[in-house]
C-alpha positions in Angstrom: -66.9 -95.4 53.0 -68.7 -92.2 53.4 -67.2 -88.9 54.4 -70.5 -87.6 55.7 -70.8 -87.8 59.5 -74.5 -88.4 60.2 -73.9 -88.5 64.0 -72.9 -84.8 64.1 -75.2 -82.8 66.3 -76.0 -80.3 63.5 -76.6 -82.8 60.8 -80.3 -82.7 61.3 -80.3 -78.9 61.1 -78.3 -79.1 57.8 -80.8 -81.5 56.3 -83.6 -79.3 57.4 -81.9 -76.3 55.8 -81.4 -78.1 52.5 -85.1 -79.3 52.5 -86.3 -75.8 53.3 -84.2 -74.2 50.6 -85.5 -76.8 48.1 -89.1 -76.1 49.2 -88.5 -72.4 48.8 -87.2 -72.7 45.3 -90.0 -75.1 44.3 -92.7 -72.8 45.7 -91.2 -69.8 44.0 -91.1 -71.6 40.6 -94.5 -73.1 41.0 -96.0 -69.7 42.0 -94.4 -68.0 39.0 -95.7 -70.7 36.6 -99.2 -70.7 38.0 -99.4 -66.9 38.0 -98.4 -66.6 34.4 -101.1 -69.1 33.4 -103.8 -67.5 35.4 -103.0 -63.8 34.9 -105.0 -61.8 32.4 -102.8 -59.9 30.0 -105.4 -57.5 28.7 -106.1 -55.7 32.0 -104.9 -52.2 30.8 -108.4 -51.3 29.6 -109.9 -52.5 32.9 -107.6 -50.3 34.9 -108.5 -47.2 32.9 -112.2 -47.6 33.1 -114.3 -45.6 35.6 -115.4 -47.5 38.6 -119.0 -46.6 39.7 -118.4 -42.8 39.7 -115.7 -40.2 39.6 -113.5 -38.6 37.0 -111.9 -40.5 34.2 -108.6 -41.9 35.1 -105.6 -40.2 33.6 -102.0 -41.2 33.8 -100.1 -38.7 35.8 -96.5 -38.9 36.9 -96.0 -39.6 40.6 -95.3 -36.3 42.3 -93.7 -37.0 45.7 -92.2 -33.9 47.2 -88.5 -34.0 48.0 -89.4 -32.1 51.1 -91.6 -35.1 52.3 -88.8 -37.5 51.5 -86.2 -35.5 53.5 -88.6 -35.1 56.4 -89.4 -38.9 56.5 -85.7 -39.7 56.2 -84.8 -37.4 59.1 -87.6 -39.0 61.2 -86.4 -42.5 60.6 -82.8 -41.4 61.3 -83.6 -39.8 64.6 -86.0 -42.6 65.5 -83.4 -45.3 65.0 -80.8 -43.3 66.9 -83.2 -43.1 69.9 -83.7 -46.9 69.8 -79.9 -47.3 70.4 -80.4 -45.6 73.8 -82.6 -48.4 75.2 -79.8 -51.1 75.5 -77.6 -48.4 77.1 -80.3 -47.5 79.6 -80.7 -51.2 80.6 -77.0 -51.8 81.1 -76.2 -48.4 82.6 -74.8 -49.7 85.8 -72.7 -52.3 84.1 -71.2 -49.8 81.6 -70.2 -47.3 84.3 -68.6 -43.9 83.6 -67.3 -45.0 80.3 -70.8 -45.8 79.0 -72.1 -42.5 80.4 -69.4 -40.5 78.6 -70.0 -42.5 75.4 -73.7 -41.8 75.6 -73.2 -38.1 76.2 -71.0 -37.9 73.1 -73.7 -39.7 71.2 -76.4 -37.3 72.4 -74.2 -34.3 71.5 -73.6 -35.6 68.0 -77.3 -36.3 67.7 -78.1 -32.7 68.8 -75.5 -31.3 66.3 -77.2 -33.2 63.5 -80.6 -32.0 64.6 -79.5 -28.4 64.8 -77.9 -28.6 61.4 -81.1 -30.0 59.9 -83.1 -27.3 61.6 -80.8 -24.5 60.4 -81.0 -25.8 56.8 -84.8 -25.7 57.0 -85.3 -29.4 56.6 -87.8 -29.5 59.4 -90.1 -26.8 58.0 -93.0 -27.9 55.8 -93.5 -26.0 52.5 -96.8 -26.3 50.7 -96.3 -26.8 47.0 -99.1 -25.6 44.8 
């Protein structure tokens, strides 16, 4: 006697999940094996050769300015916070006065964060030479 109920409405979804997981694992393992067989291991010389024209390639450390990182981080932060306002705008009548006060508090906190970043000079671009 089996404990598995094949008449359950989600049994098909469970089988589909198991087959999909198995296919994912098989595809990942197969791709790794094929790529190791087909990959060239002596490509360092090829990467350092000149292609058609231009200066010789020299290995340099990646120099990304911390100012750029901070600017991008602030942009993403404020962009994501603005996205939270769209559901509020759609359900404005349903939320009533409570939703309005909550959004005003959110906007005030957003403005405080913006002013703080502005006063610290995070929004000014400095050229590094």
